[in-house]
DOVEXDO-608622 format. One record per residue (C-alpha): residue in three letters; y, z, x; chain. Coordinates in steps of 0.1 Angstrom, whole numbers, plus 5000, padded with zeros to 4 digits. Each point is the difference from the previous one (the first is absolute). Example, Ala and Ser with C-alpha at 12.3 -4.5 7.8 and 13.67 -1.06 7.14 Angstrom:
BEGIN
{r Ala; {4955; 5078; 5123}; A}
{r Ser; {5034; 4993; 5014}; A}
// end
This chain:
BEGIN
{r Met; {5315; 5099; 5299}; A}
{r Ser; {4977; 5002; 5030}; A}
{r Val; {4965; 4985; 5002}; A}
{r Thr; {4986; 5035; 5004}; A}
{r Val; {5016; 5012; 4968}; A}
{r Leu; {4988; 4968; 4982}; A}
{r Arg; {4964; 5006; 5012}; A}
{r Ser; {5002; 5036; 4990}; A}
{r Asn; {5012; 4991; 4965}; A}
{r Phe; {4973; 4974; 4996}; A}
{r Arg; {4973; 5026; 5011}; A}
{r Gln; {5014; 5025; 4975}; A}
{r Arg; {4999; 4974; 4972}; A}
{r Ser; {4965; 4990; 5009}; A}
{r Leu; {4989; 5037; 5001}; A}
{r Cys; {5016; 5006; 4966}; A}
{r Arg; {4981; 4971; 4985}; A}
{r Leu; {4967; 5012; 5015}; A}
{r Leu; {5006; 5035; 4987}; A}
{r Ala; {5007; 4985; 4965}; A}
{r Val; {4967; 4982; 5001}; A}
{r Gln; {4981; 5031; 5011}; A}
{r Gln; {5017; 5021; 4973}; A}
{r His; {4991; 4974; 4974}; A}
{r Leu; {4964; 5001; 5010}; A}
{r Met; {4999; 5038; 5000}; A}
{r Ser; {5016; 5002; 4966}; A}
{r Ser; {4976; 4974; 4987}; A}
{r Gln; {4971; 5021; 5012}; A}
{r Ala; {5014; 5032; 4987}; A}
{r Gly; {5003; 4990; 4964}; A}
{r Ser; {4974; 4988; 4975}; A}
{r Asp; {5008; 4963; 5001}; A}
{r Ile; {4965; 4992; 4990}; A}
{r Leu; {4976; 5018; 4977}; A}
{r Leu; {4963; 4994; 5004}; A}
{r Glu; {4975; 5015; 4975}; A}
{r Arg; {4967; 4995; 4983}; A}
{r Ser; {4999; 4997; 4963}; A}
{r Gly; {4967; 4993; 4983}; A}
{r Cys; {4984; 4971; 5017}; A}
{r Ala; {5033; 4989; 5016}; A}
{r Gly; {5020; 5005; 5031}; A}
{r Val; {5036; 5000; 4989}; A}
{r Ile; {5029; 4991; 5024}; A}
{r Thr; {5035; 5009; 4988}; A}
{r Leu; {5030; 4988; 5019}; A}
{r Asn; {5024; 5029; 4997}; A}
{r Arg; {5035; 4990; 5013}; A}
{r Pro; {5017; 4993; 4967}; A}
{r Lys; {5036; 5005; 5015}; A}
{r Ala; {4991; 4972; 5025}; A}
{r Leu; {4983; 4979; 4973}; A}
{r Asn; {4967; 5010; 5017}; A}
{r Ala; {5008; 4980; 5031}; A}
{r Leu; {4970; 4999; 5024}; A}
{r Asn; {5004; 5019; 5033}; A}
{r Leu; {4977; 5004; 5030}; A}
{r Ser; {4990; 5035; 4990}; A}
{r Met; {4988; 4987; 4966}; A}
{r Ile; {4980; 4972; 5016}; A}
{r Arg; {4983; 5024; 5023}; A}
{r Gln; {4989; 5021; 4970}; A}
{r Ile; {4989; 4972; 4977}; A}
{r Tyr; {4979; 4980; 5025}; A}
{r Pro; {4975; 5027; 5011}; A}
{r Gln; {4997; 5013; 4964}; A}
{r Leu; {4992; 4965; 4988}; A}
{r Lys; {4972; 4997; 5026}; A}
{r Lys; {4987; 5034; 4991}; A}
{r Trp; {4998; 4992; 4963}; A}
{r Glu; {4984; 4966; 5008}; A}
{r Lys; {4970; 5019; 5015}; A}
{r Asp; {5000; 5029; 4975}; A}
{r Pro; {4973; 4995; 4973}; A}
{r Glu; {5019; 5022; 4976}; A}
{r Thr; {5031; 4977; 5001}; A}
{r Ser; {4994; 4968; 4981}; A}
{r Ile; {5036; 4987; 4995}; A}
{r Val; {5034; 5003; 5016}; A}
{r Ile; {5032; 5001; 4980}; A}
{r Ile; {5035; 4997; 5017}; A}
{r Lys; {5033; 5007; 4981}; A}
{r Gly; {5035; 5011; 5006}; A}
{r Thr; {5021; 5029; 4986}; A}
{r Gly; {5035; 5000; 4985}; A}
{r Gly; {4998; 4973; 4974}; A}
{r Lys; {5022; 4975; 5019}; A}
{r Ala; {4977; 4986; 5027}; A}
{r Phe; {4964; 4996; 5011}; A}
{r Cys; {5013; 4994; 5035}; A}
{r Ala; {5032; 4982; 5008}; A}
{r Gly; {4989; 4991; 5036}; A}
{r Gly; {4996; 5013; 5035}; A}
{r Asp; {5023; 5026; 5016}; A}
{r Ile; {5021; 4973; 5016}; A}
{r Arg; {5028; 5023; 5011}; A}
{r Ala; {4976; 5020; 5022}; A}
{r Val; {4985; 4969; 5015}; A}
{r Thr; {5035; 4986; 5007}; A}
{r Asp; {5011; 5032; 5018}; A}
{r Ala; {4968; 5000; 5020}; A}
{r Gly; {5003; 4964; 5010}; A}
{r Lys; {5035; 5005; 5013}; A}
{r Val; {4989; 5026; 5025}; A}
{r Gly; {4966; 4985; 5008}; A}
{r Asp; {4981; 5028; 4982}; A}
{r Arg; {4963; 4994; 4993}; A}
{r Leu; {5005; 5003; 4963}; A}
{r Ser; {5012; 4964; 4999}; A}
{r Gln; {4965; 4990; 5012}; A}
{r Asp; {4979; 5028; 4984}; A}
{r Phe; {5014; 4996; 4965}; A}
{r Phe; {4992; 4963; 4997}; A}
{r Arg; {4966; 5003; 5018}; A}
{r Glu; {4988; 5029; 4979}; A}
{r Glu; {5015; 4986; 4968}; A}
{r Tyr; {4981; 4967; 5005}; A}
{r Ile; {4968; 5018; 5008}; A}
{r Leu; {5004; 5019; 4967}; A}
{r Asn; {5007; 4966; 4982}; A}
{r Asn; {4967; 4987; 5014}; A}
{r Ala; {4981; 5031; 4989}; A}
{r Ile; {5012; 4995; 4965}; A}
{r Gly; {4992; 4963; 5001}; A}
{r Thr; {4964; 5007; 5011}; A}
{r Tyr; {4994; 5032; 4980}; A}
{r Gln; {4964; 5003; 4988}; A}
{r Lys; {5008; 5019; 4968}; A}
{r Pro; {5023; 4992; 4970}; A}
{r Tyr; {5036; 5005; 5011}; A}
{r Val; {5026; 5002; 4972}; A}
{r Ala; {5037; 4998; 5007}; A}
{r Leu; {5023; 5011; 4971}; A}
{r Ile; {5031; 4981; 5010}; A}
{r Asp; {5023; 5016; 4975}; A}
{r Gly; {5036; 4993; 5010}; A}
{r Ile; {5015; 4985; 5032}; A}
{r Thr; {4973; 4984; 5022}; A}
{r Met; {5014; 4983; 5031}; A}
{r Gly; {4991; 4995; 5036}; A}
{r Gly; {4978; 5029; 5011}; A}
{r Gly; {4992; 5008; 4964}; A}
{r Val; {4985; 4965; 4996}; A}
{r Gly; {4979; 5007; 5031}; A}
{r Leu; {4986; 5031; 4983}; A}
{r Ser; {4990; 4981; 4969}; A}
{r Val; {4997; 4962; 5001}; A}
{r His; {4969; 5000; 5022}; A}
{r Gly; {4980; 5023; 4978}; A}
{r Arg; {4978; 4987; 4973}; A}
{r Phe; {5020; 5014; 4970}; A}
{r Arg; {5038; 5000; 4998}; A}
{r Val; {5014; 5013; 4967}; A}
{r Ala; {5035; 4990; 4991}; A}
{r Thr; {5021; 5014; 4972}; A}
{r Glu; {5033; 4991; 4983}; A}
{r Lys; {5018; 5020; 5027}; A}
{r Thr; {4985; 4981; 5030}; A}
{r Val; {5024; 4981; 5022}; A}
{r Phe; {4983; 4980; 5027}; A}
{r Ala; {5018; 4983; 5030}; A}
{r Met; {4996; 4991; 5036}; A}
{r Pro; {5037; 5001; 5012}; A}
{r Glu; {4994; 5001; 5037}; A}
{r Thr; {5017; 4967; 5010}; A}
{r Gly; {5033; 5017; 4989}; A}
{r Ile; {4996; 5027; 5027}; A}
{r Gly; {4989; 4978; 5028}; A}
{r Leu; {4963; 5008; 4996}; A}
{r Phe; {4972; 4980; 4983}; A}
{r Pro; {4977; 5007; 4970}; A}
{r Asp; {4975; 5021; 5019}; A}
{r Val; {4972; 5024; 4989}; A}
{r Gly; {4977; 4970; 4996}; A}
{r Gly; {5026; 4979; 4982}; A}
{r Gly; {4988; 4971; 5021}; A}
{r Tyr; {4966; 5004; 4983}; A}
{r Phe; {5008; 5006; 4963}; A}
{r Leu; {5032; 4980; 4996}; A}
{r Pro; {4985; 4965; 5009}; A}
{r Arg; {4972; 5008; 4975}; A}
{r Leu; {5023; 5003; 4970}; A}
{r Gln; {5004; 4969; 4977}; A}
{r Gly; {5015; 4969; 5016}; A}
{r Lys; {5030; 5008; 5022}; A}
{r Leu; {5009; 5033; 4982}; A}
{r Gly; {4991; 5021; 5030}; A}
{r Leu; {5023; 4981; 5023}; A}
{r Phe; {5028; 5002; 4974}; A}
{r Leu; {4996; 5037; 4997}; A}
{r Ala; {4998; 5005; 5037}; A}
{r Phe; {5031; 4980; 5007}; A}
{r Thr; {5023; 5012; 4972}; A}
{r Gly; {4988; 5036; 4994}; A}
{r Phe; {5000; 4991; 4963}; A}
{r Arg; {4992; 5030; 4978}; A}
{r Ile; {4972; 4998; 4974}; A}
{r Lys; {4998; 5027; 4973}; A}
{r Gly; {4975; 5013; 4975}; A}
{r Arg; {4974; 4977; 4987}; A}
{r Asp; {5012; 4972; 5022}; A}
{r Val; {4986; 5019; 5030}; A}
{r Gln; {4965; 4995; 4985}; A}
{r Gln; {5008; 4964; 4990}; A}
{r Ala; {5010; 4993; 5036}; A}
{r Gly; {4966; 5012; 5012}; A}
{r Val; {5013; 5030; 5018}; A}
{r Ala; {4987; 5025; 4975}; A}
{r Ser; {4965; 4998; 4985}; A}
{r His; {5008; 5018; 4968}; A}
{r Phe; {5029; 5010; 4978}; A}
{r Val; {5002; 5034; 4982}; A}
{r Asp; {5028; 5018; 4981}; A}
{r Ser; {5015; 5026; 5023}; A}
{r Glu; {4996; 5028; 4975}; A}
{r Lys; {4962; 4993; 4999}; A}
{r Leu; {4995; 5006; 5038}; A}
{r Pro; {4991; 5037; 4997}; A}
{r Ser; {4974; 4992; 4974}; A}
{r Leu; {4987; 4971; 5021}; A}
{r Glu; {4997; 5022; 5030}; A}
{r Lys; {4981; 5026; 4980}; A}
{r Asp; {4975; 4975; 4988}; A}
{r Leu; {4995; 4986; 5035}; A}
{r Val; {4993; 5033; 5017}; A}
{r Gln; {4975; 5009; 4972}; A}
{r Leu; {4979; 4970; 5008}; A}
{r Lys; {4966; 5007; 5015}; A}
{r Thr; {4994; 4981; 5033}; A}
{r Pro; {5020; 4970; 4987}; A}
{r Ser; {4995; 4965; 5013}; A}
{r Asn; {5028; 4975; 5003}; A}
{r Thr; {4988; 4986; 4967}; A}
{r Asp; {5003; 5034; 4983}; A}
{r Val; {5035; 5005; 5013}; A}
{r Ala; {5010; 4965; 4989}; A}
{r Gly; {4986; 5008; 4965}; A}
{r Val; {5023; 5030; 4997}; A}
{r Leu; {5030; 4982; 5013}; A}
{r Asn; {4993; 4970; 4977}; A}
{r Ser; {4999; 5023; 4970}; A}
{r Tyr; {5033; 5016; 5008}; A}
{r Gln; {5016; 4966; 5007}; A}
{r Ala; {4988; 4988; 4966}; A}
{r Gln; {5019; 5028; 4983}; A}
{r Ser; {5033; 4989; 5015}; A}
{r Lys; {5022; 4978; 4979}; A}
{r Leu; {5031; 5003; 5023}; A}
{r Asp; {5012; 4964; 5008}; A}
{r Asp; {4966; 4988; 4989}; A}
{r Gly; {5001; 4962; 4999}; A}
{r Lys; {5033; 4998; 5018}; A}
{r Pro; {5000; 4971; 5025}; A}
{r Phe; {5002; 5008; 5037}; A}
{r Ile; {5036; 5003; 5011}; A}
{r Leu; {4997; 4971; 5025}; A}
{r Ala; {4978; 4978; 4978}; A}
{r Glu; {5028; 4975; 4992}; A}
{r His; {5008; 4997; 5037}; A}
{r Met; {4965; 4999; 5015}; A}
{r Asp; {4999; 4962; 5002}; A}
{r Gln; {5033; 5001; 5019}; A}
{r Ile; {4988; 5028; 5023}; A}
{r Asn; {4968; 4981; 5008}; A}
{r Arg; {5019; 4969; 5007}; A}
{r Leu; {5030; 5014; 5019}; A}
{r Phe; {4981; 5025; 5021}; A}
{r Glu; {4973; 4975; 5010}; A}
{r Ala; {5015; 4990; 5034}; A}
{r Ser; {4993; 4998; 5037}; A}
{r Ser; {5028; 5023; 5011}; A}
{r Val; {5026; 5025; 4987}; A}
{r Glu; {5027; 4974; 5006}; A}
{r Asp; {4981; 4976; 4977}; A}
{r Ile; {4999; 5025; 4972}; A}
{r Met; {5037; 5007; 5003}; A}
{r Gln; {5007; 4962; 4999}; A}
{r Lys; {4978; 4996; 4970}; A}
{r Leu; {5017; 5028; 4982}; A}
{r Asn; {5034; 4985; 5007}; A}
{r Glu; {4990; 4965; 4990}; A}
{r Asp; {4984; 5012; 4968}; A}
{r Gly; {5034; 5013; 4989}; A}
{r Ser; {4988; 5020; 4969}; A}
{r Ser; {5015; 5034; 4994}; A}
{r Phe; {4966; 5016; 5008}; A}
{r Ala; {4996; 4981; 5033}; A}
{r Leu; {5036; 5007; 5011}; A}
{r Lys; {4996; 5037; 4992}; A}
{r Gln; {4970; 5002; 5022}; A}
{r Leu; {5018; 4981; 5027}; A}
{r Glu; {5028; 5025; 5000}; A}
{r Thr; {4975; 5028; 5002}; A}
{r Leu; {4983; 4985; 5030}; A}
{r Lys; {5033; 4995; 5018}; A}
{r Lys; {5004; 5038; 4999}; A}
{r Met; {4967; 5007; 5016}; A}
{r Ser; {4992; 5003; 5037}; A}
{r Pro; {4994; 4965; 5013}; A}
{r Thr; {4975; 5014; 5025}; A}
{r Ser; {4982; 5020; 4973}; A}
{r Leu; {4997; 4969; 4978}; A}
{r Lys; {4985; 4979; 5028}; A}
{r Ile; {4975; 5028; 5009}; A}
{r Thr; {4991; 5005; 4964}; A}
{r Phe; {4994; 4963; 4994}; A}
{r Arg; {4975; 4998; 5029}; A}
{r Gln; {4985; 5034; 4990}; A}
{r Leu; {4990; 4988; 4966}; A}
{r Gln; {4990; 4965; 5013}; A}
{r Asn; {4976; 5016; 5024}; A}
{r Gly; {4989; 5028; 4977}; A}
{r Ala; {4988; 4976; 4973}; A}
{r Ser; {4969; 4993; 5021}; A}
{r Met; {4996; 5034; 5016}; A}
{r Ser; {4980; 5032; 4991}; A}
{r Leu; {5020; 5031; 4991}; A}
{r Gln; {4990; 5014; 5034}; A}
{r Glu; {5013; 4970; 5019}; A}
{r Val; {5033; 5001; 4980}; A}
{r Leu; {5006; 5036; 5008}; A}
{r Val; {4995; 4994; 5037}; A}
{r Met; {5025; 4971; 4998}; A}
{r Glu; {5024; 5022; 4980}; A}
{r Tyr; {4999; 5028; 5026}; A}
{r Arg; {5011; 4975; 5026}; A}
{r Leu; {5028; 4989; 4977}; A}
{r Ser; {5011; 5036; 4994}; A}
{r Gln; {5003; 5007; 5037}; A}
{r Ala; {5020; 4968; 5005}; A}
{r Cys; {5024; 5012; 4973}; A}
{r Met; {5002; 5034; 5018}; A}
{r Arg; {5010; 4982; 5032}; A}
{r Gly; {5026; 4978; 4982}; A}
{r His; {5034; 5004; 4984}; A}
{r Asp; {4997; 4990; 4963}; A}
{r Phe; {4979; 5030; 4988}; A}
{r Tyr; {5025; 5026; 5012}; A}
{r Glu; {5029; 4980; 4987}; A}
{r Gly; {4984; 4994; 4966}; A}
{r Val; {4992; 5037; 4996}; A}
{r Arg; {5036; 5009; 5010}; A}
{r Ala; {5015; 4975; 4975}; A}
{r Val; {4977; 5008; 4971}; A}
{r Leu; {4989; 5036; 5004}; A}
{r Ile; {5025; 5018; 5022}; A}
{r Asp; {5035; 4986; 4997}; A}
{r Arg; {4991; 4981; 4969}; A}
{r Asp; {5026; 4973; 5005}; A}
{r Gln; {4974; 4973; 4992}; A}
{r Ser; {5014; 4978; 5028}; A}
{r Pro; {4975; 4998; 5028}; A}
{r Lys; {5009; 4980; 5031}; A}
{r Trp; {4968; 4983; 5009}; A}
{r Lys; {4993; 4987; 5035}; A}
{r Pro; {4993; 4971; 5000}; A}
{r Gly; {5023; 4995; 4970}; A}
{r Val; {4988; 4966; 4990}; A}
{r Met; {4966; 4985; 4994}; A}
{r Glu; {5003; 4972; 5026}; A}
{r Glu; {5005; 5026; 5028}; A}
{r Val; {4966; 5016; 4993}; A}
{r Thr; {4979; 4979; 5023}; A}
{r Gly; {4962; 4994; 4998}; A}
{r Asp; {4996; 5018; 5033}; A}
{r Met; {5017; 5031; 4986}; A}
{r Val; {4977; 5000; 4970}; A}
{r Asp; {4970; 4993; 5023}; A}
{r Gly; {5009; 5031; 5020}; A}
{r Cys; {4998; 5022; 4969}; A}
{r Phe; {4964; 4990; 4994}; A}
{r Lys; {4988; 5005; 5036}; A}
{r Ser; {4972; 5024; 5008}; A}
{r Leu; {5009; 5035; 5011}; A}
{r Gly; {4970; 5002; 5022}; A}
{r Ser; {4986; 5035; 5002}; A}
{r Asn; {5027; 5011; 4975}; A}
{r Asp; {4987; 4977; 4972}; A}
{r Leu; {4990; 5017; 4968}; A}
{r Lys; {4963; 5008; 5000}; A}
{r Leu; {4982; 5004; 4967}; A}
// end
């Protein structure tokens, strides 16, 4: 086959990918992926992509952010409530497939998505009015970013929380570098490394959710919230506390990781990823060896980036963390593992990613340093 034909085929494939990205954006804008409405004293945001488990796309971000800012200044709006439709998910994450397609052809979406998502995360984290996220169902990745930085996060028995990004060659972003190190002991690092799923009342016990309410009570809870008159955070907390007190589901049940927290705190207290893996191996318990096997499946580069991300983030503000994470996101877009991870987990689903580098020792300090370097004029500005 001639070089000319090869180049022609490459251009055609690139064009097809670009068209797919554009069509995705057009279809996202054409539908009602997001519902924004006023109800009583409240501004209500409804994520409305149930077939996609309410995955967050750029069109949705571009609708939510300006409306949040508008409601923040509106004297008639005293509280914001965000929820998902479909009964299965609050928001299962960001629209990774679209970002992957864009990154492969150098489309701006791979920059704009992360930049605008993180700006939205910061707006939620600094919101001047009560912000209530009803995290009923799957809440992962981008869905965590829409909820965890708000003052009130209401879990139910249907809630499933996880940050599984190291398994697709990414890192726990959307401010993960801020909230994860602030969980009890080394729980945040454990969750970031392993992608461990926490469900139901455990989401509150972990410190991710602020309250726990029975799923069937959410419509009634929302009704009571929107009927409040110019509520303060104290007023909102009072309503949420009253509903939480009514719930008897798993009441008194110990945290799912309670029996392992001493081990987690000891084994994940280390100066490097290699040290953690060595500690897990030397511990030899079934729990430790199970976590070791999990870590061996993750992207070595992602694990090293994540380790430093949480290490740095422990002493940073949310704004500083988001600037750092935007740099990391663009490093991942320039690299190999993100595209390979998405291929293996979401596209081909063979669950057998071929990481590069494939072993921890080959991920050098200089390589990690490069991921954290300033992007100059392209840095995230908040």
